[in-house]
PyMOL Python script that loads the backbone (N, CA, C, O; Angstrom):
from pymol import cmd

cmd.read_pdbstr("""\
ATOM      1  N   UNK A   1     227.795 -91.735-138.842  1.00  0.00           N
ATOM      2  CA  UNK A   1     226.884 -91.489-139.764  1.00  0.00           C
ATOM      3  C   UNK A   1     226.473 -89.897-139.363  1.00  0.00           C
ATOM      4  O   UNK A   1     226.074 -89.236-140.322  1.00  0.00           O
ATOM      5  N   UNK A   2     226.512 -89.385-138.397  1.00  0.00           N
ATOM      6  CA  UNK A   2     226.026 -88.324-137.846  1.00  0.00           C
ATOM      7  C   UNK A   2     227.247 -87.211-138.645  1.00  0.00           C
ATOM      8  O   UNK A   2     226.835 -86.302-139.366  1.00  0.00           O
ATOM      9  N   UNK A   3     228.414 -87.375-138.462  1.00  0.00           N
ATOM     10  CA  UNK A   3     229.434 -86.561-139.089  1.00  0.00           C
ATOM     11  C   UNK A   3     229.224 -86.582-140.390  1.00  0.00           C
ATOM     12  O   UNK A   3     229.445 -85.431-140.768  1.00  0.00           O
ATOM     13  N   UNK A   4     228.925 -87.233-141.287  1.00  0.00           N
ATOM     14  CA  UNK A   4     228.872 -87.435-142.701  1.00  0.00           C
ATOM     15  C   UNK A   4     227.473 -86.568-142.901  1.00  0.00           C
ATOM     16  O   UNK A   4     227.306 -86.143-144.044  1.00  0.00           O
ATOM     17  N   UNK A   5     226.697 -86.332-142.163  1.00  0.00           N
ATOM     18  CA  UNK A   5     225.499 -85.681-142.741  1.00  0.00           C
ATOM     19  C   UNK A   5     225.654 -84.151-142.226  1.00  0.00           C
ATOM     20  O   UNK A   5     224.761 -83.366-142.543  1.00  0.00           O
ATOM     21  N   UNK A   6     226.576 -83.763-141.568  1.00  0.00           N
ATOM     22  CA  UNK A   6     227.108 -82.146-141.322  1.00  0.00           C
ATOM     23  C   UNK A   6     227.847 -81.852-142.259  1.00  0.00           C
ATOM     24  O   UNK A   6     228.819 -82.514-142.623  1.00  0.00           O
ATOM     25  N   UNK A   7     227.437 -80.776-142.763  1.00  0.00           N
ATOM     26  CA  UNK A   7     228.218 -79.937-143.702  1.00  0.00           C
ATOM     27  C   UNK A   7     229.559 -79.153-143.072  1.00  0.00           C
ATOM     28  O   UNK A   7     229.273 -78.036-142.641  1.00  0.00           O
ATOM     29  N   UNK A   8     230.686 -79.454-142.965  1.00  0.00           N
ATOM     30  CA  UNK A   8     231.618 -78.926-142.353  1.00  0.00           C
ATOM     31  C   UNK A   8     231.895 -77.473-142.033  1.00  0.00           C
ATOM     32  O   UNK A   8     232.369 -77.013-140.994  1.00  0.00           O
ATOM     33  N   UNK A   9     231.520 -76.861-143.088  1.00  0.00           N
ATOM     34  CA  UNK A   9     231.423 -75.414-143.466  1.00  0.00           C
ATOM     35  C   UNK A   9     230.539 -74.638-142.502  1.00  0.00           C
ATOM     36  O   UNK A   9     230.833 -73.570-141.965  1.00  0.00           O
ATOM     37  N   UNK A  10     229.311 -75.393-142.350  1.00  0.00           N
ATOM     38  CA  UNK A  10     228.284 -74.702-141.382  1.00  0.00           C
ATOM     39  C   UNK A  10     228.434 -75.120-139.958  1.00  0.00           C
ATOM     40  O   UNK A  10     228.404 -74.315-139.027  1.00  0.00           O
ATOM     41  N   UNK A  11     228.624 -76.608-139.799  1.00  0.00           N
ATOM     42  CA  UNK A  11     228.685 -77.013-138.640  1.00  0.00           C
ATOM     43  C   UNK A  11     229.506 -76.289-137.749  1.00  0.00           C
ATOM     44  O   UNK A  11     229.129 -76.241-136.578  1.00  0.00           O
ATOM     45  N   UNK A  12     230.766 -75.596-138.131  1.00  0.00           N
ATOM     46  CA  UNK A  12     231.612 -75.091-137.343  1.00  0.00           C
ATOM     47  C   UNK A  12     230.990 -73.682-136.883  1.00  0.00           C
ATOM     48  O   UNK A  12     231.222 -73.411-135.705  1.00  0.00           O
ATOM     49  N   UNK A  13     230.357 -72.882-137.492  1.00  0.00           N
ATOM     50  CA  UNK A  13     229.856 -71.639-137.164  1.00  0.00           C
ATOM     51  C   UNK A  13     230.686 -70.860-136.255  1.00  0.00           C
ATOM     52  O   UNK A  13     230.037 -70.139-135.497  1.00  0.00           O
ATOM     53  N   UNK A  14     231.627 -70.830-136.165  1.00  0.00           N
ATOM     54  CA  UNK A  14     232.537 -70.182-135.089  1.00  0.00           C
ATOM     55  C   UNK A  14     232.637 -70.460-133.625  1.00  0.00           C
ATOM     56  O   UNK A  14     233.139 -69.730-132.770  1.00  0.00           O
ATOM     57  N   UNK A  15     231.991 -71.814-133.447  1.00  0.00           N
ATOM     58  CA  UNK A  15     232.061 -72.124-132.332  1.00  0.00           C
ATOM     59  C   UNK A  15     233.383 -72.714-131.830  1.00  0.00           C
ATOM     60  O   UNK A  15     234.153 -73.154-132.683  1.00  0.00           O
ATOM     61  N   UNK A  16     233.748 -72.773-130.470  1.00  0.00           N
ATOM     62  CA  UNK A  16     235.015 -73.559-130.326  1.00  0.00           C
ATOM     63  C   UNK A  16     234.777 -74.902-130.238  1.00  0.00           C
ATOM     64  O   UNK A  16     233.635 -75.342-130.106  1.00  0.00           O
ATOM     65  N   UNK A  17     236.011 -75.780-130.315  1.00  0.00           N
ATOM     66  CA  UNK A  17     235.994 -77.080-130.237  1.00  0.00           C
ATOM     67  C   UNK A  17     235.018 -78.047-129.309  1.00  0.00           C
ATOM     68  O   UNK A  17     234.400 -79.068-129.611  1.00  0.00           O
ATOM     69  N   UNK A  18     235.117 -77.376-128.158  1.00  0.00           N
ATOM     70  CA  UNK A  18     234.442 -77.913-126.939  1.00  0.00           C
ATOM     71  C   UNK A  18     232.795 -77.988-127.033  1.00  0.00           C
ATOM     72  O   UNK A  18     232.102 -78.929-126.649  1.00  0.00           O
ATOM     73  N   UNK A  19     232.294 -76.624-127.706  1.00  0.00           N
ATOM     74  CA  UNK A  19     230.861 -76.532-127.896  1.00  0.00           C
ATOM     75  C   UNK A  19     230.474 -77.340-128.912  1.00  0.00           C
ATOM     76  O   UNK A  19     229.423 -77.978-128.838  1.00  0.00           O
ATOM     77  N   UNK A  20     231.285 -77.400-129.975  1.00  0.00           N
ATOM     78  CA  UNK A  20     231.030 -78.302-131.128  1.00  0.00           C
ATOM     79  C   UNK A  20     230.848 -79.984-130.797  1.00  0.00           C
ATOM     80  O   UNK A  20     230.034 -80.730-131.341  1.00  0.00           O
ATOM     81  N   UNK A  21     231.636 -80.271-129.971  1.00  0.00           N
ATOM     82  CA  UNK A  21     231.968 -81.668-129.537  1.00  0.00           C
ATOM     83  C   UNK A  21     230.710 -82.000-128.601  1.00  0.00           C
ATOM     84  O   UNK A  21     230.130 -83.085-128.636  1.00  0.00           O
ATOM     85  N   UNK A  22     230.351 -80.919-127.744  1.00  0.00           N
ATOM     86  CA  UNK A  22     229.132 -80.902-127.025  1.00  0.00           C
ATOM     87  C   UNK A  22     227.646 -81.268-127.864  1.00  0.00           C
ATOM     88  O   UNK A  22     226.846 -82.183-127.665  1.00  0.00           O
ATOM     89  N   UNK A  23     227.639 -80.301-128.748  1.00  0.00           N
ATOM     90  CA  UNK A  23     226.544 -80.431-129.875  1.00  0.00           C
ATOM     91  C   UNK A  23     226.593 -81.704-130.378  1.00  0.00           C
ATOM     92  O   UNK A  23     225.535 -82.333-130.380  1.00  0.00           O
ATOM     93  N   UNK A  24     227.670 -82.272-130.843  1.00  0.00           N
ATOM     94  CA  UNK A  24     227.732 -83.523-131.516  1.00  0.00           C
ATOM     95  C   UNK A  24     227.210 -84.499-130.688  1.00  0.00           C
ATOM     96  O   UNK A  24     226.244 -85.180-131.032  1.00  0.00           O
ATOM     97  N   UNK A  25     227.956 -84.662-129.273  1.00  0.00           N
ATOM     98  CA  UNK A  25     227.428 -85.816-128.371  1.00  0.00           C
ATOM     99  C   UNK A  25     225.968 -85.607-128.143  1.00  0.00           C
ATOM    100  O   UNK A  25     225.398 -86.698-128.153  1.00  0.00           O
ATOM    101  N   UNK A  26     225.127 -84.579-127.936  1.00  0.00           N
ATOM    102  CA  UNK A  26     224.012 -84.381-127.760  1.00  0.00           C
ATOM    103  C   UNK A  26     223.197 -85.024-128.787  1.00  0.00           C
ATOM    104  O   UNK A  26     222.301 -85.786-128.425  1.00  0.00           O
ATOM    105  N   UNK A  27     223.439 -84.767-130.227  1.00  0.00           N
ATOM    106  CA  UNK A  27     222.760 -85.152-131.347  1.00  0.00           C
ATOM    107  C   UNK A  27     223.150 -86.575-131.405  1.00  0.00           C
ATOM    108  O   UNK A  27     222.166 -87.291-131.586  1.00  0.00           O
ATOM    109  N   UNK A  28     224.268 -87.221-131.311  1.00  0.00           N
ATOM    110  CA  UNK A  28     224.517 -88.616-131.363  1.00  0.00           C
ATOM    111  C   UNK A  28     223.850 -89.428-130.481  1.00  0.00           C
ATOM    112  O   UNK A  28     223.452 -90.533-130.849  1.00  0.00           O
ATOM    113  N   UNK A  29     223.621 -88.899-129.012  1.00  0.00           N
ATOM    114  CA  UNK A  29     223.020 -89.477-127.872  1.00  0.00           C
ATOM    115  C   UNK A  29     221.478 -89.513-128.424  1.00  0.00           C
ATOM    116  O   UNK A  29     220.875 -90.586-128.396  1.00  0.00           O
ATOM    117  N   UNK A  30     220.830 -88.300-128.939  1.00  0.00           N
ATOM    118  CA  UNK A  30     219.663 -88.479-129.320  1.00  0.00           C
ATOM    119  C   UNK A  30     218.909 -89.544-130.284  1.00  0.00           C
ATOM    120  O   UNK A  30     217.876 -90.182-130.085  1.00  0.00           O
ATOM    121  N   UNK A  31     219.857 -89.511-131.487  1.00  0.00           N
ATOM    122  CA  UNK A  31     219.644 -90.285-132.562  1.00  0.00           C
ATOM    123  C   UNK A  31     219.873 -91.621-132.231  1.00  0.00           C
ATOM    124  O   UNK A  31     219.372 -92.481-132.955  1.00  0.00           O
ATOM    125  N   UNK A  32     220.715 -92.032-131.017  1.00  0.00           N
ATOM    126  CA  UNK A  32     220.940 -93.156-130.787  1.00  0.00           C
ATOM    127  C   UNK A  32     219.684 -93.763-129.905  1.00  0.00           C
ATOM    128  O   UNK A  32     219.349 -94.941-130.031  1.00  0.00           O
ATOM    129  N   UNK A  33     219.099 -92.965-129.109  1.00  0.00           N
ATOM    130  CA  UNK A  33     217.834 -93.373-128.552  1.00  0.00           C
ATOM    131  C   UNK A  33     216.661 -93.357-129.189  1.00  0.00           C
ATOM    132  O   UNK A  33     215.728 -94.004-128.715  1.00  0.00           O
ATOM    133  N   UNK A  34     216.468 -92.471-130.608  1.00  0.00           N
ATOM    134  CA  UNK A  34     215.406 -92.266-131.118  1.00  0.00           C
ATOM    135  C   UNK A  34     215.361 -93.333-132.382  1.00  0.00           C
ATOM    136  O   UNK A  34     214.274 -93.592-132.899  1.00  0.00           O
ATOM    137  N   UNK A  35     216.586 -93.943-132.861  1.00  0.00           N
ATOM    138  CA  UNK A  35     216.587 -95.009-134.113  1.00  0.00           C
ATOM    139  C   UNK A  35     217.537 -96.258-133.655  1.00  0.00           C
ATOM    140  O   UNK A  35     218.607 -96.239-133.047  1.00  0.00           O
ATOM    141  N   UNK A  36     216.782 -97.330-134.153  1.00  0.00           N
ATOM    142  CA  UNK A  36     217.556 -98.729-133.689  1.00  0.00           C
ATOM    143  C   UNK A  36     218.893 -98.720-134.241  1.00  0.00           C
ATOM    144  O   UNK A  36     218.957 -97.959-135.207  1.00  0.00           O
ATOM    145  N   UNK A  37     219.998 -99.308-133.962  1.00  0.00           N
ATOM    146  CA  UNK A  37     221.444 -99.360-134.348  1.00  0.00           C
ATOM    147  C   UNK A  37     221.336-100.049-135.774  1.00  0.00           C
ATOM    148  O   UNK A  37     221.995 -99.643-136.731  1.00  0.00           O
ATOM    149  N   UNK A  38     220.495-101.073-135.843  1.00  0.00           N
ATOM    150  CA  UNK A  38     220.644-101.835-137.300  1.00  0.00           C
ATOM    151  C   UNK A  38     219.992-100.692-138.380  1.00  0.00           C
ATOM    152  O   UNK A  38     220.487-100.636-139.505  1.00  0.00           O
ATOM    153  N   UNK A  39     218.966 -99.857-138.049  1.00  0.00           N
ATOM    154  CA  UNK A  39     218.537 -98.943-139.166  1.00  0.00           C
ATOM    155  C   UNK A  39     219.970 -97.820-139.233  1.00  0.00           C
ATOM    156  O   UNK A  39     220.596 -97.524-140.252  1.00  0.00           O
ATOM    157  N   UNK A  40     220.184 -97.425-138.082  1.00  0.00           N
ATOM    158  CA  UNK A  40     221.561 -96.627-138.462  1.00  0.00           C
ATOM    159  C   UNK A  40     222.708 -96.965-139.177  1.00  0.00           C
ATOM    160  O   UNK A  40     223.411 -96.132-139.749  1.00  0.00           O
ATOM    161  N   UNK A  41     222.945 -98.334-139.160  1.00  0.00           N
ATOM    162  CA  UNK A  41     224.019 -99.240-139.761  1.00  0.00           C
ATOM    163  C   UNK A  41     223.880 -99.431-141.350  1.00  0.00           C
ATOM    164  O   UNK A  41     224.798 -99.361-142.166  1.00  0.00           O
ATOM    165  N   UNK A  42     222.540 -99.685-141.601  1.00  0.00           N
ATOM    166  CA  UNK A  42     222.304 -99.798-143.139  1.00  0.00           C
ATOM    167  C   UNK A  42     221.058 -99.319-143.281  1.00  0.00           C
ATOM    168  O   UNK A  42     220.141-100.140-143.280  1.00  0.00           O
ATOM    169  N   UNK A  43     220.746 -97.854-143.436  1.00  0.00           N
ATOM    170  CA  UNK A  43     219.212 -97.412-143.621  1.00  0.00           C
ATOM    171  C   UNK A  43     218.958 -97.401-145.391  1.00  0.00           C
ATOM    172  O   UNK A  43     219.770 -97.275-146.307  1.00  0.00           O
ATOM    173  N   UNK A  44     217.549 -97.582-145.396  1.00  0.00           N
ATOM    174  CA  UNK A  44     217.407 -97.499-146.986  1.00  0.00           C
ATOM    175  C   UNK A  44     217.163 -95.936-147.244  1.00  0.00           C
ATOM    176  O   UNK A  44     217.314 -95.035-146.419  1.00  0.00           O
ATOM    177  N   UNK A  45     216.794 -95.832-148.442  1.00  0.00           N
ATOM    178  CA  UNK A  45     217.036 -94.354-148.841  1.00  0.00           C
ATOM    179  C   UNK A  45     215.977 -93.428-147.878  1.00  0.00           C
ATOM    180  O   UNK A  45     216.330 -92.322-147.467  1.00  0.00           O
ATOM    181  N   UNK A  46     214.809 -93.930-147.606  1.00  0.00           N
ATOM    182  CA  UNK A  46     213.626 -93.017-146.786  1.00  0.00           C
ATOM    183  C   UNK A  46     214.212 -92.932-145.534  1.00  0.00           C
ATOM    184  O   UNK A  46     214.162 -91.883-144.891  1.00  0.00           O
ATOM    185  N   UNK A  47     214.970 -94.310-144.965  1.00  0.00           N
ATOM    186  CA  UNK A  47     215.125 -94.073-143.601  1.00  0.00           C
ATOM    187  C   UNK A  47     216.444 -93.097-143.436  1.00  0.00           C
ATOM    188  O   UNK A  47     216.623 -92.508-142.370  1.00  0.00           O
ATOM    189  N   UNK A  48     217.332 -92.958-144.508  1.00  0.00           N
ATOM    190  CA  UNK A  48     218.171 -92.002-144.521  1.00  0.00           C
ATOM    191  C   UNK A  48     217.725 -90.684-144.454  1.00  0.00           C
ATOM    192  O   UNK A  48     218.301 -89.853-143.752  1.00  0.00           O
ATOM    193  N   UNK A  49     216.614 -90.394-145.218  1.00  0.00           N
ATOM    194  CA  UNK A  49     216.072 -89.281-145.406  1.00  0.00           C
ATOM    195  C   UNK A  49     215.543 -88.731-143.895  1.00  0.00           C
ATOM    196  O   UNK A  49     215.724 -87.573-143.521  1.00  0.00           O
ATOM    197  N   UNK A  50     214.857 -89.767-143.095  1.00  0.00           N
ATOM    198  CA  UNK A  50     214.399 -89.403-141.996  1.00  0.00           C
ATOM    199  C   UNK A  50     215.514 -89.208-140.919  1.00  0.00           C
ATOM    200  O   UNK A  50     215.526 -88.291-140.098  1.00  0.00           O
ATOM    201  N   UNK A  51     216.341 -90.080-141.023  1.00  0.00           N
ATOM    202  CA  UNK A  51     217.493 -89.599-139.809  1.00  0.00           C
ATOM    203  C   UNK A  51     218.043 -88.365-140.542  1.00  0.00           C
ATOM    204  O   UNK A  51     217.754 -87.360-139.892  1.00  0.00           O
ATOM    205  N   UNK A  52     218.593 -88.135-141.435  1.00  0.00           N
ATOM    206  CA  UNK A  52     218.893 -86.814-141.951  1.00  0.00           C
ATOM    207  C   UNK A  52     217.997 -85.568-141.425  1.00  0.00           C
ATOM    208  O   UNK A  52     218.520 -84.573-140.924  1.00  0.00           O
ATOM    209  N   UNK A  53     216.935 -85.681-141.548  1.00  0.00           N
ATOM    210  CA  UNK A  53     216.136 -84.657-141.314  1.00  0.00           C
ATOM    211  C   UNK A  53     216.243 -84.332-139.594  1.00  0.00           C
ATOM    212  O   UNK A  53     216.569 -83.271-139.061  1.00  0.00           O
ATOM    213  N   UNK A  54     215.848 -85.630-138.946  1.00  0.00           N
ATOM    214  CA  UNK A  54     216.067 -85.264-137.556  1.00  0.00           C
ATOM    215  C   UNK A  54     217.247 -84.862-137.106  1.00  0.00           C
ATOM    216  O   UNK A  54     217.323 -84.291-136.017  1.00  0.00           O
ATOM    217  N   UNK A  55     218.344 -85.099-137.877  1.00  0.00           N
ATOM    218  CA  UNK A  55     219.584 -84.818-137.235  1.00  0.00           C
ATOM    219  C   UNK A  55     219.820 -83.029-137.569  1.00  0.00           C
ATOM    220  O   UNK A  55     220.305 -82.323-136.684  1.00  0.00           O
ATOM    221  N   UNK A  56     219.538 -82.613-138.522  1.00  0.00           N
ATOM    222  CA  UNK A  56     219.226 -81.445-139.085  1.00  0.00           C
ATOM    223  C   UNK A  56     218.449 -80.693-137.891  1.00  0.00           C
ATOM    224  O   UNK A  56     218.938 -79.639-137.484  1.00  0.00           O
ATOM    225  N   UNK A  57     217.434 -81.111-137.395  1.00  0.00           N
ATOM    226  CA  UNK A  57     216.314 -80.677-136.421  1.00  0.00           C
ATOM    227  C   UNK A  57     217.177 -80.267-135.067  1.00  0.00           C
ATOM    228  O   UNK A  57     217.223 -79.147-134.559  1.00  0.00           O
ATOM    229  N   UNK A  58     217.909 -81.573-134.575  1.00  0.00           N
ATOM    230  CA  UNK A  58     218.479 -81.809-133.415  1.00  0.00           C
ATOM    231  C   UNK A  58     219.540 -80.888-133.313  1.00  0.00           C
ATOM    232  O   UNK A  58     219.708 -80.352-132.217  1.00  0.00           O
ATOM    233  N   UNK A  59     220.435 -80.546-134.432  1.00  0.00           N
ATOM    234  CA  UNK A  59     221.521 -79.524-134.404  1.00  0.00           C
ATOM    235  C   UNK A  59     221.064 -78.130-134.525  1.00  0.00           C
ATOM    236  O   UNK A  59     221.446 -77.188-133.830  1.00  0.00           O
ATOM    237  N   UNK A  60     220.258 -78.104-135.423  1.00  0.00           N
ATOM    238  CA  UNK A  60     219.377 -76.556-135.154  1.00  0.00           C
ATOM    239  C   UNK A  60     219.304 -76.327-133.726  1.00  0.00           C
ATOM    240  O   UNK A  60     220.152 -75.630-133.169  1.00  0.00           O
ATOM    241  N   UNK A  61     218.240 -76.928-133.026  1.00  0.00           N
ATOM    242  CA  UNK A  61     217.986 -76.796-131.676  1.00  0.00           C
ATOM    243  C   UNK A  61     219.083 -76.578-130.845  1.00  0.00           C
ATOM    244  O   UNK A  61     219.198 -75.520-130.227  1.00  0.00           O
ATOM    245  N   UNK A  62     220.089 -77.686-130.755  1.00  0.00           N
ATOM    246  CA  UNK A  62     221.379 -77.319-130.183  1.00  0.00           C
ATOM    247  C   UNK A  62     221.902 -75.972-130.297  1.00  0.00           C
ATOM    248  O   UNK A  62     222.097 -75.237-129.328  1.00  0.00           O
ATOM    249  N   UNK A  63     222.165 -75.614-131.728  1.00  0.00           N
ATOM    250  CA  UNK A  63     222.685 -74.246-131.894  1.00  0.00           C
ATOM    251  C   UNK A  63     221.756 -73.136-131.402  1.00  0.00           C
ATOM    252  O   UNK A  63     222.221 -72.014-131.201  1.00  0.00           O
ATOM    253  N   UNK A  64     220.562 -73.382-131.214  1.00  0.00           N
ATOM    254  CA  UNK A  64     219.698 -72.286-130.580  1.00  0.00           C
ATOM    255  C   UNK A  64     219.913 -72.246-129.264  1.00  0.00           C
ATOM    256  O   UNK A  64     219.996 -71.130-128.752  1.00  0.00           O
ATOM    257  N   UNK A  65     220.035 -73.303-128.515  1.00  0.00           N
ATOM    258  CA  UNK A  65     220.193 -73.655-127.238  1.00  0.00           C
ATOM    259  C   UNK A  65     221.639 -72.594-126.726  1.00  0.00           C
ATOM    260  O   UNK A  65     221.661 -71.761-125.820  1.00  0.00           O
ATOM    261  N   UNK A  66     222.695 -72.976-127.625  1.00  0.00           N
ATOM    262  CA  UNK A  66     223.713 -72.608-127.476  1.00  0.00           C
ATOM    263  C   UNK A  66     224.130 -70.827-127.459  1.00  0.00           C
ATOM    264  O   UNK A  66     225.082 -70.277-126.904  1.00  0.00           O
ATOM    265  N   UNK A  67     223.153 -70.303-128.188  1.00  0.00           N
ATOM    266  CA  UNK A  67     222.995 -68.853-128.610  1.00  0.00           C
ATOM    267  C   UNK A  67     222.220 -68.232-127.689  1.00  0.00           C
ATOM    268  O   UNK A  67     222.442 -67.046-127.446  1.00  0.00           O
ATOM    269  N   UNK A  68     221.228 -68.897-127.054  1.00  0.00           N
ATOM    270  CA  UNK A  68     220.473 -68.513-125.648  1.00  0.00           C
ATOM    271  C   UNK A  68     220.893 -68.295-124.622  1.00  0.00           C
ATOM    272  O   UNK A  68     220.505 -67.464-123.801  1.00  0.00           O
ATOM    273  N   UNK A  69     221.985 -69.238-124.541  1.00  0.00           N
ATOM    274  CA  UNK A  69     222.881 -69.124-123.168  1.00  0.00           C
ATOM    275  C   UNK A  69     223.754 -68.127-122.843  1.00  0.00           C
ATOM    276  O   UNK A  69     224.364 -68.165-121.774  1.00  0.00           O
TER     277      UNK A  69
END
""", "prot")
cmd.dss("prot")
cmd.show_as("cartoon", "prot")
cmd.util.cbc("prot")
cmd.orient("prot")
């Protein structure tokens, strides 16, 4: 689900594949902690919006962390 929410043209952002995979792993781990699996498997429209917004925030935070290090 997370991969489907990321725009591949902006998700790469010139980062190497190891950094991209690290960010993806961080986001997936956080989403799995924060949302029940049943919700992630079949969200309604509001739940999908909530998860999508959270994924966007997590990806943005991870990109900022990479750029700060």
